[in-house]
C-alpha positions as CSV (number, residue, x, y, z in Angstrom):
1,X,-2.7,18.9,-0.6
2,X,-1.2,15.7,0.7
3,X,2.3,14.4,0.0
4,X,3.1,10.7,0.2
5,X,6.5,9.1,0.5
6,X,6.7,5.3,0.2
7,X,9.5,3.0,1.2
8,X,10.3,-0.6,1.8
9,X,10.2,-2.2,-1.7
10,X,12.9,-4.4,-3.0
11,X,13.8,-7.9,-4.3
12,X,12.7,-10.9,-2.3
13,X,12.6,-14.6,-3.0
14,X,9.3,-16.5,-3.3
15,X,7.9,-17.2,0.1
16,X,9.7,-14.2,1.6
17,X,8.3,-11.1,3.3
18,X,8.5,-7.3,2.8
19,X,7.0,-4.4,4.7
20,X,6.0,-1.3,2.8
21,X,5.5,2.1,4.5
22,X,3.8,5.3,3.3
23,X,4.2,8.5,5.3
24,X,1.8,11.3,4.6
25,X,2.4,15.0,5.1
26,X,0.6,18.2,4.3
27,X,-3.1,18.4,4.9
28,X,-3.1,15.3,7.0
29,X,-6.1,16.3,9.1
30,X,-8.3,15.7,6.0
31,X,-7.1,12.0,5.4
32,X,-9.8,9.4,5.6
33,X,-9.1,6.1,3.9
34,X,-5.5,4.9,3.2
35,X,-4.6,2.1,1.0
36,X,-2.3,0.3,-1.4
37,X,-2.7,-0.4,-5.1
38,X,-0.3,-2.2,-7.5
39,X,0.5,-2.3,-11.2
40,X,2.3,-5.1,-12.8
41,X,3.9,-4.7,-16.3
42,X,1.3,-4.7,-19.0
43,X,-1.6,-4.8,-16.5
44,X,-4.0,-2.3,-15.1
45,X,-3.5,-0.8,-11.6
46,X,-5.4,-2.9,-9.1
47,X,-6.5,-2.5,-5.5
48,X,-4.5,-4.4,-2.9
49,X,-5.9,-3.3,0.4
50,X,-7.5,-0.3,2.1
51,X,-8.0,0.7,5.7
52,X,-10.5,3.3,7.0
53,X,-9.8,6.0,9.6
54,X,-11.5,3.7,12.1
55,X,-9.3,0.7,11.2
56,X,-11.6,-1.3,9.1
57,X,-9.6,-3.1,6.4
58,X,-10.4,-4.5,3.0
59,X,-8.3,-6.8,0.8
60,X,-8.2,-8.1,-2.7
61,X,-8.9,-11.8,-2.8
62,X,-5.5,-12.5,-4.2
63,X,-3.7,-11.2,-1.1
64,X,-6.1,-12.3,1.7
65,X,-4.4,-14.2,4.4
66,X,-0.9,-13.1,3.2
67,X,-1.0,-9.3,3.4
68,X,-1.9,-7.2,6.3
69,X,-2.6,-3.4,6.1
70,X,-2.3,-1.2,9.2
71,X,-2.0,2.5,10.0
72,X,-0.5,4.6,12.7
73,X,-2.6,7.8,12.8
74,X,-0.2,9.5,15.1
75,X,2.5,9.1,12.5
76,X,0.2,9.6,9.5
77,X,1.6,6.4,8.1
78,X,0.1,3.3,6.5
79,X,1.9,0.0,6.3
80,X,1.6,-3.1,4.2
81,X,3.0,-6.3,5.6
82,X,3.5,-8.8,2.8
83,X,4.1,-12.5,3.6
84,X,4.4,-15.6,1.5
85,X,5.2,-13.5,-1.5
86,X,4.7,-15.0,-4.9
87,X,6.2,-14.1,-8.3
88,X,2.8,-12.8,-9.3
89,X,3.0,-10.2,-6.6
90,X,5.7,-8.5,-8.6
91,X,4.6,-5.0,-9.3
92,X,5.0,-1.3,-8.5
93,X,3.1,-0.7,-5.3
94,X,1.4,2.7,-4.9
95,X,0.1,4.3,-1.7
96,X,-3.2,6.1,-2.1
97,X,-5.1,8.3,0.4
98,X,-8.6,9.7,0.2
99,X,-9.6,12.8,2.0
100,X,-13.0,13.4,3.7
101,X,-14.0,15.6,0.8
102,X,-13.2,12.7,-1.7
103,X,-9.9,13.9,-3.1
104,X,-7.3,11.2,-3.9
105,X,-3.6,11.5,-3.7
106,X,-1.0,8.9,-4.9
107,X,2.5,8.2,-3.9
108,X,5.4,7.8,-6.4
109,X,5.4,4.0,-6.2
110,X,7.9,1.5,-4.9
111,X,9.0,-1.6,-6.9
112,X,8.4,-5.1,-5.4
113,X,10.1,-7.9,-7.2
114,X,9.6,-11.5,-6.2
115,X,12.0,-13.8,-7.9
116,X,14.5,-16.6,-7.2
């Protein structure tokens, strides 16, 4: 089992920045890929970014060039640096990790609201 605790969401003006964090505990030795998804009201949950154990990252087209995912394996933490935020980035952001055996675990979600 892996437990995930997210932090860093909030209200920000368009063009602003936020940094999300997700700390993992439990069976952390089994973690492989870490990532972020988001779900806006009335929409399906979508992939935002992922990062492999070796540091290879992948982004949704809608956030490329604005968001940066990183991880600190020593702290079992994944980060999402979000810059140039737009109102359409408003969503609940969920941390997700996948283990080497293919199990997935989700965080509880953190609200990000981009509004003036």
